[in-house]
C-alpha positions, -999 to 999 in steps of 0.1 A, spaced: 575 508 -569 611 514 -564 631 503 -534 647 528 -511 684 534 -511 688 516 -544 707 527 -575 687 526 -607 698 532 -644 678 544 -674 681 552 -712 658 565 -739 650 558 -776 631 580 -800 602 564 -819 587 579 -852 569 567 -882 601 558 -897 611 537 -867 630 538 -834 663 555 -827 692 541 -809 696 543 -770 705 575 -754 733 577 -729 727 557 -696 717 578 -666 721 564 -630 704 576 -598 701 566 -560 667 565 -542 665 581 -507 668 556 -478 638 542 -459 622 560 -429 640 551 -396 622 539 -365 627 561 -334 630 542 -301 626 552 -265 650 577 -250 676 565 -224 699 580 -198 672 605 -188 684 630 -162 671 663 -149 688 682 -178 692 657 -207 686 624 -223 699 602 -251 676 599 -283 677 565 -300 666 550 -334 671 520 -355 697 519 -383 684 522 -419 701 503 -448 716 527 -473 715 557 -450 748 577 -448 736 599 -419 705 610 -400 689 643 -391 670 649 -358 645 674 -345 639 680 -308 609 702 -297 588 710 -266 556 702 -285 544 672 -305 538 694 -336 574 705 -336 565 742 -338 589 749 -309 620 731 -319 650 736 -296 678 757 -308 706 735 -321 683 705 -325 665 714 -357 675 690 -385 707 682 -365 729 659 -386 740 627 -367 762 601 -381 751 573 -357 718 559 -344 718 579 -311 727 613 -298 727 631 -265 704 659 -259 715 684 -232 708 718 -217 672 709 -209 649 718 -181 639 694 -153 604 680 -152 596 690 -188 582 669 -217 603 668 -249 596 652 -284 620 640 -310 619 626 -346 645 614 -371 651 612 -409 676 591 -428 698 607 -454 719 596 -484 730 613 -517 697 605 -531 679 627 -505 661 625 -472 635 600 -460 603 612 -445 601 617 -407 601 588 -383 576 582 -356 577 608 -327 591 598 -293 581 617 -261 598 618 -227 599 638 -195 630 648 -177 635 639 -140 620 665 -117 641 688 -96 650 678 -60 621 688 -37 627 713 -9 616 698 25 602 721 51 597 719 89 573 694 104 539 705 117 511 690 139 537 674 162 522 651 189 536 624 212 534 598 185 530 616 152 539 647 131 532 660 95 562 660 71 561 689 46 579 699 13 576 722 -18 562 711 -52 588 699 -77 579 708 -114 570 677 -134 569 654 -103 542 628 -105 546 617 -69 571 618 -40 591 591 -21 595 597 17 620 582 42 617 586 80 645 574 103 657 576 139 691 587 128 703 614 103 723 589 83 691 570 77 707 537 88 676 530 109 647 538 86 612 531 99 599 500 81 566 517 74 582 548 60 610 535 38 606 548 2 570 557 12 549 568 -18 531 602 -14 510 619 -40 509 653 -24 534 676 -7 528 665 29 523 632 49 512 624 84 538 602 101 522 581 130 530 552 153 560 570 168 576 570 202 571 600 224 600 623 232 621 609 203 639 627 175 630 616 140 645 626 106 628 628 72 638 634 35 619 633 3 625 626 -35 604 637 -65 596 611 -91 579 608 -125 581 584 -155 615 598 -163 630 587 -129 635 599 -94 653 630 -81 680 631 -55 671 634 -18 659 667 -4 676 682 26 670 663 59 645 677 84 646 666 120 616 667 144 612 659 181 579 643 193 562 656 224 571 636 255 545 614 271 528 622 304 548 615 335 535 592 362 528 611 394 541 592 425 531 593 461 542 623 481 570 619 505 583 639 535 548 649 543 547 671 575 526 698 590 532 725 563 548 708 533 553 677 513 575 665 484 557 658 452 573 630 431 569 617 395 587 595 371 611 607 344 599 608 308 620 601 277 625 633 257 614 657 284 637 687 290 617 702 319 585 695 339 557 718 352 535 711 382 501 722 395 491 720 432 455 726 442 432 721 471 406 703 449 409 675 424 394 697 396 424 721 401 400 751 402 418 763 434 454 763 424 481 769 450 509 764 425 502 768 388 523 755 359 555 758 380 586 750 358 607 728 380 634 721 353 645 687 346 638 674 381 615 646 393 603 661 426 592 693 440 589 706 476 555 721 480 559 744 511 539 770 530 509 748 531 481 745 557 482 719 584 458 690 581 447 699 546 444 676 516 462 687 485 463 675 449 491 677 423 496 669 387 526 672 364 534 677 327 565 668 307 578 694 282 603 698 254 609 721 224 580 706 206 554 711 233 541 698 265 525 664 274 490 659 287 486 659 325 498 630 346 476 612 370 465 631 401 480 624 435 465 635 467 482 639 501 472 654 534 495 675 555 499 663 591 479 673 621 494 680 654 494 647 674 473 649 706 460 613 712 484 585 722 479 548 712 463 527 740 449 494 750 480 472 744 470 435 743 490 404 733 481 373 713 498 344 694 523 341 721 550 315 714 584 307 727 600 332 703 573 356 692 545 378 705 518 397 686 511 431 701 477 447 694 467 483 703 442 511 695 458 538 674 459 575 684 456 604 660 492 603 647 498 595 610 522 568 622 536 552 653 567 534 665 567 504 689 596 499 712 603 466 731 627 459 759 636 429 781 633 452 811 613 482 821 617 508 793 640 538 797 641 565 771 618 586 747 620 592 710 636 624 698 617 647 673 632 650 639 648 615 641 636 587 618 638 554 636 646 523 615 624 494 627 627 456 624 603 430 638 632 408 645 640 418 680 675 433 683 677 442 646 660 477 646 674 510 660 679 512 697 658 536 717 669 538 753 673 502 766 649 489 739 647 482 702 623 498 677 604 468 663 578 487 643 574 521 624 542 525 604 505 531 604 492 497 615 478 488 649 495 455 654 530 439 651 543 404 656 578 405 672 601 376 666 636 365 677 625 366 714 639 344 741 617 316 755 601 321 789 611 357 792 592 389 802 591 417 776 580 454 779 561 472 751 554 509 745 538 527 715 546 563 705 523 582 680 539 608 657 534 629 626 558 640 599 583 620 579 619 621 567 634 641 595 603 662 603 588 636 628 570 650 659 565 623 686 539 623 713 556 608 744 528 607 769 515 574 783 480 560 780 458 531 792 479 499 790 506 517 771 532 507 782 524 471 790 543 438 794 539 401 788 562 370 786 570 344 760 563 308 767 586 278 768 598 262 736 569 242 723 573 204 718 583 192 684 562 160 683 527 150 693 518 117 709 502 91 686 483 58 683 455 64 708 440 31 719 411 22 742 409 -7 766 390 -20 796 360 -5 780 326 -7 797 294 11 793 306 40 815 344 38 816 374 33 794 412 34 797 428 57 772 464 49 762 487 65 736 522 63 724 546 89 738 559 117 716 596 115 705 613 136 717 594 135 749 577 168 761 571 179 797 536 165 796 503 160 778 468 175 779 438 154 767 405 170 756 373 149 755 342 160 736 309 142 733 294 137 698 320 156 678 357 164 678 370 192 702 368 225 684 391 246 706 429 241 711 447 249 744 462 283 745 499 287 754 505 306 786 473 292 801 471 262 825 440 240 827 426 217 854 410 183 849 373 187 845 376 223 832 357 232 801 375 243 769 352 252 741 329 221 735 354 198 753 363 189 788 399 186 801 402 148 806 439 145 816 469 167 824 503 150 832 533 132 819 519 97 817 508 79 786 475 64 798 446 75 820 413 61 832 379 77 825 351 67 848 315 77 854 309 87 818 274 87 804 269 54 785 259 49 748 278 81 740 304 87 712 335 104 727 362 122 707 397 127 722 425 151 711 458 148 730 485 175 728 521 177 740 532 207 761 564 221 777 569 245 806 544 253 834 523 281 847 524 313 825 553 298 805 534 267 795 536 261 757 513 237 737 520 221 703 486 227 687 490 212 652 481 177 644 473 163 679 467 126 684 430 120 678 407 90 681 371 83 692 353 56 710 317 47 718 310 34 752 287 6 740 294 -31 744 260 -45 734 260 -64 701 230 -64 677 203 -91 681 194 -112 651 161 -130 649 143 -149 621 106 -142 622 100 -169 597 120 -199 586 142 -193 555 140 -217 526 162 -249 528 160 -260 492 163 -245 457 156 -257 422 183 -254 396 184 -219 379 162 -203 406 170 -181 436 156 -175 471 149 -145 493 164 -147 528 151 -125 556 159 -116 592 154 -89 618 184 -71 633 181 -47 663 207 -28 684 207 -6 715 227 20 695 222 14 658 229 -14 633 256 -4 608 254 -33 585 241 -68 579 262 -91 558 254 -125 544 284 -148 542 278 -176 517 296 -203 498 288 -233 477 285 -263 500 316 -278 486 336 -246 483 362 -235 508 358 -197 510 329 -176 522 320 -145 503 301 -116 519 272 -97 504 253 -68 520 217 -73 530 192 -45 522 175 -27 550 137 -27 549 111 -12 570 117 -12 608 143 -37 618 139 -60 587 167 -69 563 166 -91 532 188 -104 504 181 -121 471 205 -150 465 222 -153 431 224 -185 410 262 -181 410 263 -185 448 252 -222 445 275 -251 436 262 -285 425 250 -293 460 236 -259 471 247 -231 494 259 -227 530 254 -194 547 252 -173 579 246 -137 589 267 -111 607 251 -80 621 275 -52 632 267 -20 650 285 13 644 308 6 674 321 -27 660 300 -50 682 289 -80 660 266 -110 662 269 -141 641 238 -162 635 235 -191 633 266 -202 652 274 -228 626 256 -224 592 223 -227 574 221 -248 542 200 -244 510 203 -276 491 195 -283 455 168 -308 449 179 -321 415 213 -328 398 229 -301 378 260 -319 365 262 -347 339 291 -369 330 300 -370 293 316 -403 282 335 -401 249 335 -431 225 367 -452 228 389 -455 197 400 -489 208 402 -515 235 436 -506 248 445 -498 284 448 -461 276 411 -460 266 398 -469 301 387 -443 327 379 -446 364 343 -435 368 321 -427 399 285 -416 402 276 -391 429 238 -394 427 210 -417 438 191 -431 408 160 -453 410 160 -482 410 191 -487 432 216 -471 408 216 -500 384 242 -499 357 215 -500 329 197 -471 346 228 -450 348 238 -459 312 205 -468 296 217 -463 260 251 -481 261 250 -506 290 256 -540 276 272 -574 285 289 -573 252 324 -563 262 333 -552 227 307 -524 231 306 -517 269 329 -529 297 328 -520 334 350 -535 361 355 -529 398 384 -541 420 370 -563 448 393 -559 478 379 -591 494 387 -612 463 417 -592 455 406 -594 419 384 -575 394 346 -581 393 331 -575 358 296 -562 350 294 -584 319 299 -615 340 271 -605 364 295 -600 393 278 -567 400 248 -549 386 246 -515 403 269 -485 408 276 -478 445 282 -443 458 319 -438 468 331 -466 445 353 -462 414 348 -483 383 369 -489 352 347 -479 323 350 -483 285 323 -478 259 324 -478 221 297 -452 218 297 -417 232 271 -411 259 264 -394 292 255 -408 326 217 -404 331 204 -381 358 168 -386 351 149 -391 383 182 -387 402 184 -372 436 213 -354 452 230 -369 483 223 -350 515 259 -343 523 272 -310 536 301 -299 557 283 -312 588 273 -345 572 303 -360 553 303 -392 533 324 -420 547 342 -448 529 352 -481 544 386 -493 533 393 -530 535 429 -542 540 448 -539 507 438 -520 476 404 -503 474 390 -488 442 370 -457 454 352 -428 437 345 -391 445 311 -393 463 303 -356 455 293 -338 423 321 -314 431 358 -316 431 377 -326 462 413 -325 473 428 -358 486 452 -338 507 421 -324 526 411 -360 532 445 -369 546 446 -338 568 411 -345 580 415 -381 590 451 -379 603 470 -412 601 450 -443 612 469 -468 632 490 -492 611 486 -473 579 508 -451 557 497 -418 542 467 -434 524 478 -419 491 453 -418 462 465 -431 428 446 -420 397 447 -431 361 448 -410 330 466 -428 302 489 -440 330 492 -441 368 501 -411 389 498 -402 426 475 -373 432 495 -343 445 484 -321 474 477 -292 450 456 -314 427 419 -320 428 399 -351 421 370 -340 398 334 -352 402 326 -385 384 362 -398 389 380 -420 412 412 -439 420 429 -465 442 438 -463 479 458 -489 498 450 -498 534 483 -511 546 468 -521 580 454 -556 587 419 -543 597 393 -522 579 393 -485 585 366 -458 578 376 -425 563 355 -393 559 356 -373 527 357 -335 535 349 -307 512 375 -283 498 395 -266 525 378 -286 553 404 -301 577 401 -313 612 418 -294 640 451 -312 647 452 -330 614 486 -333 599 499 -315 568 508 -338 539 539 -328 522 547 -336 485 579 -355 476 613 -341 486 635 -323 462 657 -340 436 691 -328 449 708 -361 456 735 -343 477 709 -336 504 699 -360 532 664 -361 520 657 -365 483 636 -383 458 639 -388 420 607 -396 402 611 -425 377 583 -430 352 579 -458 327 562 -451 293 549 -478 269 525 -474 240 514 -440 252 507 -453 287 528 -437 314 532 -449 350 543 -419 371 543 -436 405 578 -449 405 609 -434 420 639 -438 443 651 -417 472 665 -414 507 653 -398 539 666 -400 575 631 -409 587 626 -437 562 631 -474 570 635 -505 550 601 -520 542 569 -503 532 564 -469 549 549 -436 541 578 -427 518 572 -456 495 546 -463 468 531 -495 456 516 -504 422 478 -505 421 463 -538 409 476 -545 375 452 -541 346 456 -552 310 495 -552 310 500 -517 323 537 -508 326 551 -510 361 583 -507 381 589 -534 407 617 -525 431 633 -551 453 645 -543 488 671 -570 497 669 -559 533 633 -572 538 626 -593 507 601 -568 493 599 -570 455 568 -550 444 575 -514 453 569 -488 426 588 -463 447 616 -472 471 628 -447 496 655 -460 520 673 -445 550 699 -419 541 733 -435 535 764 -427 515 762 -455 489 733 -477 479 721 -498 450 685 -503 439 674 -532 417 641 -533 399 622 -550 372 601 -535 344 568 -552 335 545 -545 307 539 -558 272 570 -578 262 586 -567 229 572 -532 230 594 -501 230 596 -489 265 611 -457 280 623 -448 314 622 -410 322 635 -390 351 646 -354 360 683 -351 353 686 -319 375 701 -337 405 717 -308 422 753 -295 423 770 -321 446 796 -348 437 772 -377 442 767 -400 412 736 -418 400 739 -445 373 714 -467 356 725 -502 345 704 -522 320 713 -558 331 701 -572 297 721 -549 274 747 -541 301 744 -505 290 753 -479 317 735 -445 318 747 -414 337 714 -401 351 729 -367 355 738 -365 318 706 -377 303 669 -379 314 656 -410 296 665 -444 284 647 -464 257 647 -502 252 626 -531 239 611 -548 269 621 -584 275 605 -609 299 618 -602 335 641 -574 323 660 -560 353 678 -528 360 701 -515 388 705 -479 400 738 -470 417 741 -441 441 772 -427 458 807 -412 451 834 -428 430 810 -456 421 821 -490 409 794 -504 386 791 -541 390 766 -569 384 753 -596 407 766 -623 383 786 -626 352 765 -609 325 773 -608 288 753 -587 263 744 -597 228 769 -586 202 763 -552 186 760 -541 160 747 -574 146 746 -577 117 775 -554 113 786 -535 82 818 -522 99 837 -555 101 836 -554 139 812 -561 167 811 -553 205 801 -571 237 793 -556 271 806 -577 300 795 -574 336 817 -589 363 805 -591 399 824 -581 430 853 -605 436 886 -605 453 901 -622 422 909 -612 387 888 -626 360 902 -644 330 882 -635 299 886 -653 265 868 -645 233 871 -670 205 857 -665 169 851 -693 145 842 -693 108 813 -712 94 835 -743 90 843 -744 127 878 -732 123 892 -709 150 901 -676 133 906 -651 162 913 -652 200 910 -623 225 923 -630 260 926 -606 290 925 -605 328 899 -580 341 886 -568 374 850 -566 385 829 -540 368 815 -532 333 838 -538 304 835 -536 266 850 -563 244 855 -558 207 862 -582 179 878 -565 149 876 -586 117 909 -591 99 911 -575 65 918 -610 50 884 -623 60 854 -620 39 818 -610 51 796 -638 63 785 -657 93 809 -662 122 804 -679 156 818 -668 190 824 -682 224 831 -661 255 846 -678 285 850 -662 320 868 -678 349 877 -665 384 896 -697 393 866 -711 411 840 -713 384 837 -710 346 809 -692 327 806 -693 289 783 -680 263 780 -687 226 763 -671 196 768 -659 161 779 -626 144 769 -617 108 793 -594 90 778 -578 58 
């Protein structure tokens, strides 16, 4: 197999029996080229295309055939074996929309190849010819065009402009397979444009010619007829887009079978005067819009009736809703189609003129004038409200019937019954109503009614009274009323300008409702303000309900159970409610709960367990009738008492035997036998004080009795006891009974002179301030403050409560025993004083107190303090506090008052003065770290407050810091200085120990206190080494006050022990002190 387009060579030799000849001459030849591959035509138009094929190696040219059939029996002239030097050629002079075929052969000197594959194509069809639209409606038409040869389909454009800038989105390049298309969704009366293109696989033709079409207009809207008169009317309708003229039908029936005017072309107008009609006849008309494409459907149908001749005048003029500036006129219409109303402020003069249209305005004075009046109404109604009238003025009204409109009016000018007529406006109504109706001097048949005057004040007031319900009718302006006259369901109770009136001789047990209105003017000009009158009601009933108890209610209750309480309540009117007011016996506030009505007059209520406290419940009933009359029963209270204890006292185990571990305990129950200690504490009571310890302060002995020593064996009610146990337990309430105390039966405590250790006698909390308020101030005593202990002493404040099972100390400062009563919470005697807490801490005021507490080993004594008050005096008074009996080294403050030799006050409040010094000792466990605490917020004044430690000679500014810590020494004393521009001095020459000592800084300091003196003090400090040699001397003259001395060790000296001697002399006496300093 040879290759195409390849040069080959050959030679020949002859072969015989004798052998083979030599080679012939060499012959060369070229094989024809390969068959080319025809490719798709390009640049197809209506009359030509470009034929294409792939190049062939070795081809020097190509030949092409173009035919109208695939068998190439009809080859186009000029295109039979047409030689082409390249791989494409243009084919022209063709027909549009025709299918053509072409094939190709490659050529060289060796010959022609066989034919390529055949390519077919169709030329673009010719431009279609568009024709006029058909089937035109208000919103559609059919676009039409002629067939284009060779077209497979057509593309249609529809626009609202002939430039096709606004092509309809649904018809932009719209594909159509036939030669027409229905175009829908259009607007009526609108011109549209369309064009079409033919298309096939060869491409798309150019646009056809443009065809325009106008849609039929929509139906007009027929409007009401105008200018209706005896023989004609004007028919009206709306304009329609795209309409060039309108046609109208007028008939005497709505089926338009009896036409008066048929399809009348009225041109491009929107109304038509239908004339020569019959009087008093109903006519119907309809309209169609038209343009060159056709006519619309009919419009809606309008009916109108030509006028009758007016023969019956309006009559029966009446007036309502009369105010100070308006009147509503009401009348019976005549037989006119319309009427005018004329109003004048004097008798009417003048009649309407036929053919004149009068402009009316209900605002008097704004319409057309007619004679001496104004036209206030023109229409077909039978009433009109006229405004802008003057108050208290007479006005004249007249009504004229007429027919015709728009200059064809025919007025009837006769009079009729009450036409014309006149009435007057009333005075200007008040702008405010009275208010706040109250009832007084009420009896079963009379009452005084009072109310608050209106502002601004009216001319007077009218009061309406109705029995059983509110008045239903309001007073009518222009009408006067007399007292006792009926008005609807009410009676006139009062007319006048006062603000109270008396009602007498009224039926009793009746509910009366009052409405009171303001008014101005009088007689026919009277004007009432009828909105939002003052209203109130009263029942003339003064009899309160009656409460009885058919059977006794329970007086006791077991824990966790409830009781049912019952009663009967009756009333001459009716009982509105029965309330039970209840509280726990020890509680301060009553709570109300509604009782439930039973059969007849019975009521009952089930108590709740939450209503009882530890003692029980106190209660009473209040029955109230619907008129507010109430009865309380009993006058005091009933009590339901619990019959067994509900509270127990839990005692934690002590972690030690220190003073902080003790508690003050009381026992508010009775326990057989006789509240013995071992009965109350059966599991822990012991005479072994390492396991159980109980003490009571005996005011007679002024010392503590101890259970372990047999000094007492039982626990008394109202006494407090120090208690300490090594095992946790609880006070036993087995076989215990509750005390019988309630608010009418209070516990009493006898206080002996001096300190008394007392306990809360109730199983509920109490307030000591209630006790103080209840008992007042017994003669010769102070405020009888209560001091309690909880890891330290404090005075119970007025807002604090003393819990059950606890106690404290009270001091009777008189010389005789006194008895005090312990009230329950909130229970104070009338006239009892109010106990105030301490004054504020602003030391610039005339009355102030600064609390001073002492803390040692977790035990805080909060009783202490200083202060000033104009009502205070030197010596123990109600402003001062004392320390309760000392117990186990509790820390205490012991103030001295030099004015009266007192030296055991915990709080010292003195008369107000500009300067003062307090001196006090601190007691407690010697050698223990102790801390004084106070509130450093002492106000904004210039007064100073300084604390001086007379052992260390350290001065503390009590405004600058709020505590001071030290190790307590025996008899350690302090001073507090108060005033302005203070001079801090001591009572004697005081020298502190050197500090620091030992010292690592080669220096040590001394604080020196010098008392007041008229002389200078000579101060000498001498320092010696361990051999007794004097190595340093400090000498200086000083004034009284607090000074710091410092010895600075010379650099030449070595660390070690040194000795000092300080000498102070004022010329009259010498004081010296010695000691040692260690330098490390």
